[in-house]
N, C-alpha and C positions, 0 to 999 in steps of 0.2 A: 526444611523447605522454605519457611518464612524468611530465613536469613538471605536467601537468594533474591527475594523480591524487595527486601528492605533497602538494598543498595541500588535499586533501579526505579525509574519513573515510569508511569503509565502513559502511553502514547497511542494516538490513532492517526493513521495516514489514509487519505482519500486518493484513490487512483482513478484517473480519467483517461480512457483510451479512445482513439478514433473509432467511429462507428464502421469504418471500412476494414478494421482488423478482422481476420478470420479467427476461428476458435483456437487454432494452434498458436497464432501470434498472441492472442490474449493470455493463454496459459503460460507461454514462455515469458511474456513481459511481467506477469504477476509473480511468477516463480523467481525472476531476477530480484524483485523487491524482497520477497520472502527470504531468499538466500542472503541478501545484503544485511537484513535484520539479524538473521541467525549467525552469520559470520562475524558480526560485530558485538556479540554478547547479548543479543535480544532474545526474548522468549515470546513467541506468538501466542496470544490468549484467545483471539477470535479472528477468523478469516471469513468475511462475508462474500458470498459468491458474486461473480460478475454478472451484471444485468444491464440491458440497454435502457437508457433513460432519455427523456426529452429535456433539453436544457432550457432554463428559464430565459436565456438570451443567447444569441449565437456567439460562439467562440471560434475564431478563424473561419467564419462563414459556415460553421457546422451547427445544425439544430439538434442532432442526436449524438450521444456518446455512450460508451461502455463504462460502467462505474463499478468499483469495488472498494471495500475498505478493510484495513487490517488494524486490529488492536493488539498492542504488544507492550511488554515491559523491557526496558533497556537503560543502559547508562546514558547520561546526558550528552555524551559526545556523539551519539548516533544521529541525533537530529541534524547536525551539519553534514554528516556523510550522506544521509538520504537526500537532503536538499541539493547537494552537489551532483547527485546521480540523475 
């Protein structure tokens, strides 16, 4: 089991979604990122649930956002694939 993690780096990705998203849209969007990680050799170690937060400053005129984070182990190539998505 340790061999699997030795060839992978530890990453965390923060997800911000519009506060206008309904629950189904949030689940689908989060699932897309989870699938992207898994399909590219990543192993999810922690998935923090989505919660609504007040932003420190407006982003695209929005004061609130839905926030989640995912911690995972993956090969280095995955970082660019996630950035592109």
